[in-house]
C-alpha positions in Angstrom: 52.0 36.3 112.6 52.3 33.5 114.9 51.1 34.0 118.4 54.1 32.7 119.7 56.1 35.8 118.4 57.1 38.6 120.7 55.2 41.0 118.9 52.0 38.8 118.8 52.5 38.2 122.6 52.6 42.0 123.2 49.6 42.4 121.4 48.0 39.7 123.1 48.9 40.6 126.5 47.6 44.3 126.1 44.4 42.9 124.6 44.2 40.6 127.4 44.6 43.4 129.8 41.9 45.6 128.2 39.4 42.9 128.0 40.1 41.6 131.7 39.5 45.2 132.7 36.4 45.6 130.9 34.9 42.2 131.8 35.8 42.9 135.2 33.6 46.0 135.2 30.8 44.0 133.2 30.7 41.1 135.5 30.6 43.2 138.7 27.6 45.2 137.0 26.0 42.1 136.0 26.5 40.3 139.1 24.9 43.2 140.9 22.3 43.9 138.7 21.2 40.2 138.1 21.2 40.0 142.1 19.2 43.1 142.3 16.7 42.2 139.7 16.2 38.6 140.9 15.8 39.8 144.5 13.1 42.4 142.9 11.2 40.1 140.7 11.0 37.4 143.3 9.4 40.5 145.6 7.0 41.6 143.1 6.0 38.0 142.2 5.3 37.3 145.9 3.5 40.5 146.2 1.1 39.5 143.3 0.6 36.2 144.6 -0.2 37.6 147.9 -3.1 40.3 146.0 -4.2 37.5 143.9 -4.8 35.0 146.9 -6.3 38.1 148.9 -8.8 38.8 146.0 -9.7 35.3 145.6 -10.3 34.8 149.2 -12.7 37.5 149.4 -14.6 36.6 146.2 -14.8 33.3 148.0 -16.2 34.6 151.0 -18.7 36.6 149.1 -20.0 33.6 147.4 -20.3 31.8 150.7 -22.7 34.8 152.4 -24.7 34.5 149.2 -24.9 30.8 149.1 -25.9 30.6 152.9 -28.4 33.2 152.4 -29.9 31.5 149.4 -29.9 28.2 151.2 -31.6 29.6 154.4 -34.4 31.4 152.3 -37.6 29.7 153.3 -38.9 30.3 149.6 -36.5 29.0 148.0 -36.6 25.8 149.9 -40.5 25.7 149.1 -39.4 26.2 145.6 -36.6 23.1 145.5 -39.4 21.2 147.3 -42.0 21.8 144.7 -39.4 20.5 142.1 -40.8 23.0 139.4 -38.0 23.7 137.4 -39.5 26.9 136.1 -40.0 28.4 139.8 -36.3 27.2 140.7 -35.1 28.9 137.6 -37.2 32.1 138.6 -35.7 32.2 142.0 -32.1 31.3 141.0 -32.2 34.2 138.4 -33.5 36.7 141.1 -31.1 36.1 143.6 -28.3 35.8 141.0 -29.2 39.3 139.8 -29.1 40.6 143.3 -25.3 39.2 144.0 -23.9 39.8 140.6 -23.3 35.8 139.9 -22.1 34.6 136.7 -23.5 31.1 137.5 -26.6 29.6 139.6 -27.1 26.1 139.9 -29.5 23.4 141.8 -27.9 19.9 141.9 -29.7 17.0 143.0 -28.0 14.7 145.7 -26.9 12.5 142.9 -25.2 15.2 140.8 -28.0 15.5 138.2 -28.7 19.5 137.2 -32.1 20.4 138.3 -31.9 23.8 137.4 -29.0 26.8 135.8 -28.9 30.5 135.4 -26.3 31.9 133.6 -24.2 31.8 130.4 -22.5 29.0 131.2 -24.0 26.4 128.9 -25.4 24.3 131.4 -28.5 22.5 130.9 -31.0 20.7 133.3 -30.3 16.4 133.0 -26.4 16.9 132.7 -24.3 15.8 135.9 -22.2 18.3 137.5 -18.3 17.7 137.4 -16.0 17.5 139.9 -18.0 14.5 141.7 -15.6 15.3 144.3 -16.6 18.3 144.9 -20.3 17.0 145.4 -19.1 14.6 147.9 -16.9 17.1 149.9 -20.1 19.6 150.3 -22.2 16.7 151.3 -19.9 15.4 153.8 -18.4 18.8 155.2 -21.6 21.0 154.7 -20.0 23.0 151.7 -17.3 22.9 149.4 -15.4 25.7 147.0 -13.2 25.3 144.2 -12.4 26.1 140.5 -14.0 24.7 137.5 -13.7 24.8 134.0 -16.7 24.9 132.0 -17.4 25.6 128.3 -13.4 27.1 128.4 -14.8 29.3 131.2 -12.9 29.2 134.8 -15.5 29.9 137.3 -14.8 30.1 141.1 -18.1 28.1 142.4 -19.5 27.4 146.1 -21.5 24.5 147.1 -23.9 24.0 149.8 -26.4 22.0 151.0 -30.2 22.7 150.7 -31.7 21.3 154.1 -35.3 20.5 154.6 -34.3 19.6 157.1 -31.7 16.9 155.8 -30.0 17.6 152.3 -32.6 17.5 149.7 -30.1 19.1 147.0 -27.1 20.9 146.4 -27.2 24.9 145.2 -23.9 26.0 143.5 -23.0 30.0 143.1 -20.2 30.9 140.8 -18.1 33.8 139.7 -16.1 33.7 136.4 -12.4 34.5 136.4 -12.2 36.6 133.2 -10.1 39.2 131.5 -11.5 42.0 133.7 -10.1 39.9 136.7 -7.0 39.5 135.2 -6.9 43.1 134.4 -7.3 44.2 137.8 -4.5 41.6 139.0 -2.3 43.3 136.3 -3.3 46.9 137.8 -2.7 45.8 141.2 0.5 43.9 141.1 2.3 45.2 137.6 2.4 41.6 136.6 0.4 40.0 133.7 -1.8 37.4 134.7 -2.9 34.1 133.3 -5.3 31.5 133.5 -4.3 28.4 132.4 -5.7 24.8 132.3 -3.4 22.0 131.7 -5.3 18.9 130.8 -4.4 16.1 128.8 -0.8 17.1 128.7 -2.0 20.4 126.7 -2.1 23.8 127.9 -5.2 25.7 127.1 -5.3 29.7 127.8 -8.6 30.5 129.5 -7.5 34.3 130.4 -4.6 36.0 129.8 -3.2 39.8 129.9 -0.4 38.8 127.5 0.1 39.6 123.9 -0.6 36.6 121.7 2.8 37.4 120.3 4.8 36.5 123.5 2.1 34.6 125.1 3.8 31.1 124.4 7.0 32.4 125.3 6.2 33.8 128.6 4.1 30.8 129.7 6.7 28.5 129.1 9.5 30.6 130.8 10.8 29.1 134.5 10.4 31.0 137.7 13.9 31.3 137.9 16.2 34.5 136.6 18.5 33.5 134.1 21.9 34.7 135.6 23.8 34.2 132.5 25.5 37.1 131.2 23.4 39.3 128.6 25.7 39.8 125.4 24.1 42.3 122.8 22.7 40.8 119.8 22.1 37.4 121.3 18.5 35.9 122.8 18.5 35.9 125.8 15.3 35.6 128.7 12.9 38.0 128.4 10.2 36.8 130.8 9.8 35.1 134.1 6.7 33.3 135.1 5.5 31.9 138.3 3.0 29.2 138.1 0.5 29.4 141.2 -1.3 26.1 141.1 -5.2 27.0 141.8 -6.6 23.4 141.6 -6.9 19.9 139.8 -9.5 17.4 139.1 -10.3 14.7 136.7 -7.7 15.3 134.2 -7.7 19.3 134.8 -5.1 21.2 136.5 -5.8 24.9 136.8 -2.8 27.2 137.4 -2.6 31.0 137.6 0.6 32.2 136.0 2.1 35.6 136.9 4.7 36.9 134.2 7.6 39.4 134.6 9.1 41.4 131.9 13.1 41.2 132.3 13.5 43.4 129.6 12.3 46.3 131.4 14.2 45.1 134.4 17.5 45.2 132.5 17.2 48.1 130.3 19.5 50.5 132.2 22.1 47.4 132.5 21.8 46.9 128.6 22.7 50.7 128.1 25.5 50.8 130.4 26.9 47.6 129.0 26.7 48.9 125.2 28.7 51.8 126.5 31.5 49.9 128.2 31.8 48.0 124.6 32.6 51.0 123.0 35.3 52.1 125.4 36.7 48.6 125.3 36.8 48.5 121.6 38.5 52.1 121.4 41.0 51.0 124.1 41.8 48.0 121.9 42.6 49.9 118.7 44.9 52.1 120.6 46.4 49.0 122.3 47.3 47.6 118.8 49.2 50.2 117.4 51.1 50.6 120.8 52.1 47.0 120.8 53.1 47.2 117.0 55.6 49.9 117.6 56.9 48.7 120.8 57.2 44.8 119.2 59.3 46.3 116.1 61.9 47.6 118.8 62.1 44.6 120.5 61.4 41.5 118.3 64.1 42.4 115.8 67.3 41.9 118.2 65.6 39.1 120.0 65.0 37.2 116.6 68.7 37.6 116.0 69.2 36.2 119.5 66.8 33.3 118.3 69.1 32.3 115.8 72.3 32.2 117.8 70.3 29.9 120.4 69.8 27.5 117.5 73.4 27.6 116.6 74.4 26.6 120.0 71.5 24.1 120.5 73.3 22.3 117.1 76.5 22.3 119.0 77.5 25.5 116.9 79.5 27.4 119.2 81.9 29.7 116.8 79.2 31.6 114.5 77.8 34.4 116.8 76.8 37.5 115.2 76.7 41.0 116.3 73.8 42.3 118.0 73.0 46.1 117.0 70.9 47.1 119.6 70.8 50.5 121.8 68.5 48.5 124.4 70.7 48.1 127.5 68.9 44.5 128.3 69.3 43.4 124.8 72.9 43.9 125.0 73.0 42.3 128.6 71.4 39.3 127.0 73.6 38.7 124.3 76.5 38.9 126.8 74.7 36.1 128.8 74.5 34.1 125.7 78.2 34.2 125.0 78.6 33.2 128.9 75.9 30.4 128.3 77.6 28.7 125.3 81.0 28.5 126.8 79.5 26.9 129.8 77.3 24.7 128.1 80.6 23.7 125.8 82.5 23.0 129.1 79.4 20.9 130.6 78.9 18.9 127.3 82.6 17.6 127.4 82.3 17.0 131.0 79.3 15.1 131.1 80.5 13.2 127.9 83.4 12.3 129.8 81.4 11.1 133.0 79.1 9.0 130.8 82.1 6.9 129.6 84.7 7.0 132.3 84.9 6.3 136.1 85.0 9.5 137.8 87.8 8.2 140.4 90.3 6.3 138.4 89.7 7.9 134.9 89.3 4.5 133.2 86.5 3.4 131.2 82.9 2.5 132.7 81.4 -1.0 131.9 79.0 0.5 129.3 81.9 2.3 127.4 84.1 -0.6 127.5 81.3 -3.0 125.9 81.1 -0.5 123.2 85.0 -0.4 122.5 85.0 -4.1 122.5 82.1 -4.6 120.2 83.8 -1.9 117.7 87.1 -3.8 117.9 85.6 -6.9 116.8 83.6 -5.3 114.1 86.7 -3.8 112.8 88.4 -7.5 112.6 91.0 -7.3 115.4 92.9 -10.0 116.1 92.7 -12.4 119.2 92.3 -10.7 122.5 91.8 -11.7 126.0 89.3 -9.7 128.8 90.7 -10.0 132.1 87.9 -9.4 134.9 90.1 -8.5 137.8 88.6 -8.3 141.6 90.6 -6.9 144.7 90.2 -9.6 147.4 89.3 -8.5 150.7 89.4 -4.7 149.6 86.7 -3.8 152.3 89.4 -4.6 155.0 91.6 -2.2 153.3 88.9 0.7 153.5 87.9 -0.4 157.1 91.7 -0.5 158.1 93.4 2.3 156.5 90.2 4.4 155.7 88.6 5.5 152.6 91.2 7.8 151.2 94.0 5.1 151.2 91.5 2.9 149.6 90.6 5.4 146.7 94.3 5.8 146.1 94.7 2.0 145.8 92.1 1.8 143.1 93.6 4.7 141.2 97.0 2.8 141.5 95.5 -0.5 140.2 94.0 1.5 137.5 97.3 2.9 136.5 99.4 -0.3 136.7 96.7 -2.3 134.4 96.9 1.1 131.8 100.3 0.5 131.9 100.3 -3.2 130.6 99.3 -2.2 127.5 101.7 0.4 125.4 99.1 2.0 122.7 95.4 2.7 123.4 95.0 1.0 126.6 91.4 -0.7 127.0 91.0 -0.6 130.7 87.7 0.2 133.3 86.2 0.0 136.3 83.2 -1.5 136.7 82.3 -1.7 140.2 83.9 -0.6 143.7 86.7 -3.3 143.6 86.3 -4.9 140.1 88.2 -3.8 137.2 88.2 -5.0 133.1 91.4 -5.3 131.1 91.6 -5.9 127.2 94.8 -7.2 125.9 95.5 -8.0 122.6 97.4 -11.7 122.1 100.4 -11.4 120.9 100.9 -13.4 117.3 101.7 -16.8 117.9 101.3 -16.8 121.8 98.7 -18.3 123.7 95.9 -16.6 125.6 97.1 -18.4 128.7 100.5 -16.6 129.1 98.9 -13.1 130.0 97.3 -14.2 133.0 100.5 -14.3 134.7 101.7 -11.2 133.7 98.8 -9.5 134.9 99.3 -10.9 138.5 102.8 -10.1 138.2 102.1 -6.5 137.6 99.2 -6.2 140.1 100.9 -8.1 143.3 103.8 -5.5 143.6 102.9 -4.0 146.8 101.8 -0.2 146.8 103.6 2.4 148.5 102.2 5.3 149.8 104.5 7.8 151.6 105.3 5.7 154.8 102.5 3.3 154.0 103.0 -0.3 152.5 99.6 -2.2 151.3 99.9 -5.3 150.0 96.7 -6.5 148.0 95.7 -9.8 146.6 93.6 -10.4 143.1 90.9 -12.8 141.6 91.4 -12.9 137.9 89.0 -14.6 135.4 89.8 -14.3 131.7 87.8 -15.2 128.5 89.4 -15.0 124.9 88.2 -13.6 121.7 87.5 -15.5 119.2 87.2 -18.7 121.3 85.1 -17.7 124.2 82.7 -15.6 122.3 82.1 -13.2 119.4 80.4 -10.2 121.3 81.3 -8.1 124.0 78.6 -9.0 126.1 79.4 -12.8 125.8 83.0 -12.3 126.5 82.5 -10.0 129.4 80.1 -12.5 130.9 82.5 -15.1 130.8 85.3 -13.7 132.0 83.0 -12.8 135.1 82.1 -16.5 135.2 85.7 -17.7 135.3 86.4 -14.5 138.0 83.5 -16.3 140.0 84.9 -19.7 139.7 88.8 -18.2 140.7 87.0 -16.4 144.1 85.0 -19.7 145.1 87.9 -21.9 144.7 90.2 -19.1 146.3 92.7 -19.4 143.2 94.3 -16.0 141.8 93.4 -16.8 138.0 91.2 -19.1 136.3 90.3 -19.0 132.8 87.0 -19.5 130.9 86.1 -23.3 130.2 83.9 -24.4 127.5 80.5 -25.3 129.3 81.0 -23.2 132.3 78.2 -20.8 131.2 75.9 -23.5 130.6 76.9 -24.8 134.2 76.6 -21.3 135.4 73.3 -21.0 134.0 72.2 -24.1 135.3 72.9 -23.0 138.9 70.8 -19.8 137.8 67.9 -22.2 136.8 68.6 -24.3 140.1 68.6 -21.3 142.1 65.0 -20.2 140.7 63.5 -23.6 141.4 65.1 -23.3 145.2 63.2 -19.9 145.3 59.7 -21.7 144.1 60.4 -24.6 146.4 60.9 -22.1 149.6 57.7 -20.1 148.2 55.4 -22.9 147.7 56.6 -25.6 150.4 55.1 -28.2 148.0 57.0 -30.7 150.0 60.6 -30.7 147.5 62.6 -29.7 150.6 62.5 -31.8 153.4 64.0 -32.5 156.9 66.1 -35.7 157.6 67.4 -36.7 161.1 70.6 -38.1 162.1 70.7 -40.0 165.5 73.6 -39.0 167.9 74.3 -41.6 170.3 75.6 -40.9 174.4 78.3 -43.3 174.7 77.9 -42.8 178.7 74.5 -43.9 178.8 73.9 -45.7 175.2 70.9 -43.3 175.0 70.0 -41.7 171.6 68.9 -38.2 173.5 70.6 -36.0 170.6 70.0 -35.9 166.7 71.1 -33.3 163.8 68.5 -32.2 161.4 69.8 -32.5 157.6 67.8 -30.7 154.8 67.2 -32.4 151.9 65.8 -31.4 148.2 64.0 -33.9 146.0 63.8 -31.7 142.9 60.7 -33.1 140.5 63.0 -33.7 137.6 66.7 -33.3 139.1 65.8 -35.9 142.0 68.1 -35.4 144.5 70.0 -32.4 144.8 73.1 -32.5 147.0 72.8 -30.3 150.0 76.3 -28.7 149.4 75.4 -27.6 146.2 72.3 -25.6 147.0 73.3 -24.4 150.2 76.3 -22.9 148.9 74.1 -21.2 146.0 71.8 -20.0 148.6 74.5 -18.5 150.4 75.8 -17.0 147.5 72.6 -15.6 146.4 71.5 -14.5 149.7 68.6 -16.8 149.9 70.3 -18.6 152.9 68.1 -16.5 155.2 64.8 -17.9 153.8 66.2 -21.4 154.0 67.3 -21.1 157.4 64.0 -19.7 158.6 62.1 -22.5 156.8 64.2 -25.3 158.1 63.8 -23.7 162.0 60.0 -23.8 161.2 60.1 -27.6 160.1 62.5 -28.8 163.0 60.3 -26.5 165.7 57.1 -28.4 164.4 58.7 -31.6 164.4 60.1 -31.5 167.8 56.4 -30.4 169.2 55.0 -33.7 167.3 57.9 -35.5 168.9 57.2 -34.3 172.4 53.3 -34.9 171.8 54.3 -38.8 171.5 56.7 -38.6 174.3 59.9 -38.8 172.4 62.2 -36.0 174.2 65.2 -35.4 171.9 67.4 -32.6 171.4 67.6 -31.2 167.7 70.7 -29.9 166.4 70.2 -27.1 163.2 73.3 -26.1 161.5 73.4 -22.3 160.7 76.1 -20.0 159.1 77.8 -16.9 160.6 75.4 -15.2 158.2 72.3 -16.4 160.1 73.9 -15.6 163.3 74.3 -11.7 162.3 70.6 -11.8 161.6 69.1 -10.2 164.8 65.3 -11.4 163.6 66.5 -15.3 163.5 66.7 -15.2 167.3 63.4 -13.4 167.5 62.0 -15.8 164.9 63.2 -19.1 166.9 61.8 -18.1 170.1 58.5 -16.7 168.6 57.9 -20.3 167.4 59.1 -22.0 170.6 56.5 -19.9 172.3 53.8 -20.8 169.7 54.5 -24.8 170.1 55.1 -24.5 174.1 58.6 -25.6 173.9 61.7 -24.9 175.6 65.1 -23.7 174.3 66.7 -26.9 175.3 65.0 -28.7 172.8 67.2 -27.3 170.0 71.2 -26.7 169.8 72.8 -24.7 167.0 75.8 -25.9 165.4 78.3 -23.5 163.8 81.6 -24.1 161.9 85.0 -23.8 163.0 85.5 -21.5 160.0 82.3 -19.3 160.7 83.5 -18.5 164.2 86.9 -18.2 163.5 86.5 -15.4 160.6 85.7 -12.5 163.2 86.0 -14.5 166.4 85.5 -11.3 168.7 82.1 -10.5 166.5 81.0 -14.2 166.9 81.6 -14.3 170.5 79.0 -11.5 171.1 76.6 -12.5 168.6 76.5 -16.3 170.1 76.0 -14.7 173.6 72.6 -13.6 172.5 71.7 -17.2 171.9 73.3 -18.3 175.2 71.3 -15.9 177.1 68.2 -17.4 175.7 69.1 -20.7 176.9 70.3 -22.4 173.6 73.3 -24.7 173.5 75.9 -23.6 170.7 78.1 -26.5 169.3 81.5 -26.0 167.2 81.1 -28.0 164.0 83.9 -29.3 161.7 86.4 -28.8 164.5 90.0 -29.3 163.6 90.1 -28.2 159.8 89.9 -24.6 160.5 92.3 -22.1 162.3 91.0 -21.4 166.0 93.1 -20.6 168.9 93.0 -22.2 172.3 92.6 -18.5 173.4 89.4 -17.6 171.1 88.0 -21.1 171.8 88.0 -20.7 175.4 86.0 -17.2 175.0 83.4 -19.1 172.8 80.1 -20.0 174.8 79.9 -23.4 173.2 78.9 -26.6 174.7 80.1 -29.2 172.4 83.0 -29.6 170.3 82.2 -31.9 167.0 85.3 -33.3 165.5 85.4 -33.2 161.9 85.1 -36.5 160.2 88.0 -36.6 158.3 90.0 -37.4 161.2 87.5 -40.1 162.2 86.8 -41.7 158.9 90.2 -43.8 159.0 90.5 -43.7 162.8 91.7 -47.1 163.2 94.1 -47.4 160.6 96.0 -43.9 161.3 97.8 -43.2 164.2 97.9 -39.5 163.7 94.3 -39.5 163.2 94.1 -41.2 166.9 96.3 -38.9 168.4 94.4 -35.7 167.0 91.1 -37.0 168.1 92.4 -38.1 171.3 94.1 -34.3 172.0 90.7 -33.0 170.8 88.7 -34.8 173.4 90.9 -33.9 176.3 91.2 -30.5 175.0 87.3 -30.6 175.1 86.8 -31.9 178.4 89.4 -29.5 179.8 87.0 -26.5 178.4 84.0 -28.7 180.3 83.0 -29.1 177.0 81.0 -32.4 175.5 82.9 -33.9 172.3 81.0 -35.6 169.5 82.9 -37.7 166.7 81.0 -37.6 163.5 81.6 -40.0 160.4 81.7 -43.2 162.8 81.3 -45.9 160.3 82.7 -48.9 161.8 82.3 -50.5 165.1 86.3 -50.5 165.8 85.9 -46.7 165.4 83.6 -46.8 167.9 85.5 -48.7 170.2 88.1 -46.6 170.0 86.2 -43.6 170.6 84.7 -44.9 173.8 88.2 -45.8 175.1 89.4 -42.1 174.2 86.6 -40.9 176.5 84.3 -39.7 173.9 80.8 -38.0 174.6 78.8 -38.5 171.6 79.2 -40.6 168.4 77.5 -39.6 165.1 77.9 -41.7 162.0 76.2 -44.2 159.4 77.6 -47.1 162.0 74.9 -46.0 164.0 72.5 -44.7 161.6 72.0 -42.8 158.4 70.1 -39.9 158.1 66.5 -40.6 157.9 62.9 -39.0 157.3 61.1 -38.2 160.9 59.0 -41.4 160.3 61.6 -44.0 159.6 63.7 -42.2 162.7 61.0 -42.6 165.1 60.5 -46.3 164.0 64.3 -46.6 164.5 64.1 -45.3 168.2 61.2 -47.8 168.8 63.4 -50.5 167.8 66.3 -49.0 169.7 64.2 -49.2 173.2 63.0 -52.7 172.3 66.3 -53.7 171.7 67.5 -52.2 174.6 64.8 -53.6 176.7 65.7 -57.3 175.6 69.4 -56.7 176.4 70.0 -59.0 179.7 70.9 -56.9 182.5 74.2 -57.3 184.1 
C-alpha cells in the first residue's frame, strides 16, 4: 500500500500523533534530566576539585613545616657540613620516620644527590630533576612541586640548607598513592586517577577506577553528552575533569576526577522504557483503528479518483454512480459534477480566447499564421494577405470616446468578413491593425483585390445619429509570388503597409527587393545606435553660415549633422534622421547634436567667435521636458548664455497641433532661446496661428528660392512672405540661395538673412573657422566708401 493512499495517510497520521506525543514526553523528561544531571555532575566535580586542592595544600604545609624544622636543626647542619654520607642518611632516616615521609633527600647546589632515604630508587651521585625546581628553591628560598620517580608520584618540598649561606638543598616528599586516591573517593564520591602525560603517552600512576573501564573513563570529556539516550544503543558512560597538577621536562601530571553517568541516568532510563512500552501498545491500537476508518473512506474516494482522471483527459461523459452513505462523499461527488461542467465551459472559452480577438471576434495574429500555413500545406490556390491600418484611429478615440472606437473596430471587422463568402479568414493583430486573407479568383490578378478592400472599408460608419469616416492604409503581399510561408507573407504585407503609411498612400503592394531594403534600413538603424553609443567619430557636425544682408556680417549659422559610415561612407541625413524618428532614436540623436553644438560654441567663444548656431528639432523633441533641462545644464556647464543657440521647427510640426506647439515653444522662449519657423510656405499654417507663435524668424523654404530669378510666382510668394514676416516683427531668412541674381533680388525685397551654396556650403568646424577668417580679411581689404 503506497504512502500516498488515504488509508496509509490515516495510519501515518495516527502513528505520527502517537509518536509525537511520546517523543514530546521523552524529550521533556530528557531535557529536564540532562539539565539536572549536568548541573549535579558539575557541582560534584567542582566540590571534588576543592577537596583535592585542600588536601594537597594541607600535605604541602606539613611538608614545608617539616622541612623547615629539618633545615634549622643544628645537628643536621653539622652532618651536612661534615659531608659524611652515613651521618647524613641517618639524620634523614630519623627525621623521615618522625614525620612519616616517603622520601628524604639531600641535594648539592649543582643538583647532585648527596644522600637519600625512602623506597624511591634514588641513589647518591645521580642528579635531581626537575632542574627548574632547584633553581626556584635557590632563588625563592624554597619550592614545592610534584615529581614522578620510578613510576611513583611524589609531592616534594625543597628548602636550602644555610650555613649561613646555602650549602645544599633538602627535599621532603609524600607519595600520592592509592590510599590517598581512596580517601578522595570517600570524600567526594568521585573516582580519582593520577596520570603522567609524557611524550604523548598516558601513564596511569594511581587510579581508583577498574581496569576494564579505565581507558574509556580517562578519555571521556568533561562535558555531559546531551544527546538522547535510546535503549540498546551505546551512549556516554563517564565524564571526567582533567585537573592539571604540574608539568616539567616532558611530563604533564594531571589528576582526573571521573563521574559514572550510568547511575545518574538510572531513573530516567527506567522511565524511558516505560514510555516506549506505552507507545508501542498505542501504535498497535492505532493501526487497527486506521484500517477500519480507511476501508470506509478510501473505496468511494478511489471511485472519485477515477472520475477526476476522466475529467483530466477531457472525458466529460462517463460519470459513475458513487454508492456511499457518507454525506461528505455525496457532496464531493456533486462538486465533481459541477466542476466538470465549469471546466468544460472554461476550456471552450480559453480555447476561443487563445485564437480570437476578444473585442471583434476575429482571429488573432498567431491563429491567422496557423491558418495560412495550413492553407499553404493543403495546396490552396493563389491568395493575398492584406495588412490594414486605420489612419489616425487615436483621434477617433479622443474625439468620440473609446466606446465609439470599439464599435468602429467591430464594424471594420464585420466589413472585412463580408468580403469573403465562405470561411472568411480575418484577424486583428493590434489596436488598429487588421489582416485579411482573400483568394485570388482564377485568371485574375492580385492587384484587383486592393481597390475592392478599400471600397468596402471607406464607406462611412453610422451609429445611431453619429457618422464616422475612417481612412485606411493597406499593404498587400500575394501567395505564391511574395512568399511560401505565413511568416514571410505577413512580414512582407507589413513592409508594404509601412510603405503606404510613410508615403501617405491608401494602397501599396509588396515589390521584390523591398524586404532586403527594409532589412538594410534595420541594419543601418543598428549601426546608428552603435555610432551614438560609441561616439567614435562617425557622426559629426557641419555648419552653414547665414549672412545678415543689412550689415553684411556672418553672425548666424545652421548646424547640420553628417554621418560618415565605415562601409557605406556618406549617409544622407534625410535617410537616417527619418529612421531615427520612426524608431524612437531621435531623442538620443538630438541630445548628441545639442551636446556637440554647445561644445563647439564654447570653443569658438574662447577664440572670440561669437555666432548664433541654429539647431533643427522636431515636434517629438519639443515635447520632451528633459530636452530643455539638458540644454540648460549643458549651457551652464560651459558658461554660455541662451542667445548662443536658436532652434528651428518645421512649419508642418508646428501646425500638426498648433495650440500644443505654442505652449511647448513658450517653455523655450521663457528661458531666452530664439525659435524659428523652418521650411515656411510648404505647410498649412494660418495667419491667426502664426501670430500666436513665440518665434522670431521665418525661414522661407528653398523650393521658392532656387528658381527665384526665373519664376515671377516665386518672386511674388517670397516678397509677400518677407512683408508678412516684417508685419509680425519677424526676421526673414531665405535658404537655398545659389546665385548672385537671387541674392540681389532678396536684398531688394528686404530679406534679412540668406543661406545657401552661393554663400557657402556646410563645412566642418575647422573649415568653417578658416572661412570666417577669410571673410573678415576680405571685409577689411575692401575700400571704404
